[in-house]
N, C-alpha and C positions, 0 to 999 in steps of 0.2 A: 584268507585267514590261516589256512594250513601252513602255507609257506612262512608267514610271520611267526607262527608258533614254532616251526622247525628252526628258524634263525635264533629265536629266544632260547630254545632248548640247547642248541649248539653252544651258545655263549655261556649258558648256565653250566653245562657240563665242563667246559674249559675252565670256568671260574672255580670249579670243584675238583680240578686236577686231572681231568681226562683230556686226551688228545683226540680231537675229531679228525677222523681219517677221510670221511666222505659223507655226503648227504644224498638221499634218493638213489640208493644203490640197487641196481637191477641184478636180480639173481633168478635162476631158473624157477619160474612159478610165481614171481611177484617182485615186490620192491621193499627195501628196508628204508626207514626214514633217516636214520643216522647210524653210521658205523664208527666206533671210537675205540681207543685203547686206554685201559686203566692199569697202569703199572705192568704193561706187557700182556694183559688179558684183553682179547678182542671182545668187544661188547656191541651187540645190536640194540638199538634204542627205538622203541615205538613211541611216537609223539601223538598226543591227542590234544586238540585245541578247541576251546569253547568260548563263547561270549556271555552265556547266561549263568545262572546260579548252579552250584554243585561242584563236584570234583570230576574233572575230565578223565582221571584214571579209572573211574567207575564205568566208563564207556567201553572198557576193554573186557569183553566177555570171554568165557573159556574157549570158545571156538577161535576167536581172534588170537588168544594167547598161544594156542596150538599152532596156528598158521605162522605166527611170528617166530616161534621156536624152530619150526621146520625151515623157514627161510634163513634164520640165523645160522643154523647148522650148515646150510649150503654155502654161506658166506664165510665159514670158518670161525664163527663167533662161539665162544664157550659160555657166554653169559648174555641174558636178555634183561634189559631194563625197560620200564615204562615211565614216561614222563608226561605229565599233564600240565597244560598251560591254560589258565583262565584269563582272558583279556577283559578286564572290567573298564568302566568308563573313567576311573581315576587311578587304577592300579593294574599290576600284572602279578598273578599268583602262580607259582610253579610247585608242583607236587611230583617229587622224584621217588620212584619205587625201584631201587636197584636189586638185581638178581631175583626178580619174581617170575621169570619165565621159565 
């Protein structure tokens, strides 16, 4: 499920003008889901995927935000975005929160 969400996220980001540089980027201390460029700005994107009701972006608590910011810094990203993907039985809903990290 997570991999499907990351593929959907990458396509969504590209459809919205970002260039996806890499997925599942290993950095010292962890992994970033997506690394992208937005008009020259390096962006780390944390992707959350769910199949039930609700907003997957709500699953990113303050501790996770701090961790992703730390990893993003190590990858040279100056912006952190969160992208939630909800896989429903008949639809896919994407909630993008740019620059929230």
